[in-house]
Residue, then its C-alpha position, 0 to 999 in steps of 0.5 A: m501384062a504380068k510375067r506370071c504363069q497362070i497355072t503354077g504361079k511362077t513369077v520373076m525372081s531377082g539375083n546378081n550378075v557376078s563378074h570375074a572380078n566378083n562385082r555384083t549387079r542386080r538382075r532379073f530371072l524371067p520365067n519362060l512364058q508361052s501363050t497357049r490354048m489347052h483343051s479341057e475334055v470335061l468342059n469340052r472347050q479350048i482355054s487360052l493360058r499364059v503358061s511356063t514351059s515347065a508347067m506345060r511339061t508337067i501337064e503333059k506328064h499327068g495326061g492333060l489339063d484336067a488330070y493335072l488340075l484335079q490331082a494338084r493341091n490348091a496351095e500349089l496352084a495360081a488363082e486362075a488355075r484354082e477357078l478352073k479346077r473348081a469349074i472342072s470338078t463341078a462339071k465332072l460331078v454333074k456328068 
């Protein structure tokens, strides 16, 4: 399974471990991903996502999954989130 946030697209970064003697060895910085279920009020269902903890905090700050996705620009969303945003916006227009 890919180590990638389904909302923000945050993924693995690489860098160096730097010792006291200034020796550098390559390392990976992994995102803090959690499997969670979030409720969409517009779609009226639970959605299972693998999301970074920073994305969870941002979603809570904006008042839920629907509110966050509708205000976010498509360029800053991952592909799965763009599809979800499209479904939410069409369902909101129908209601």
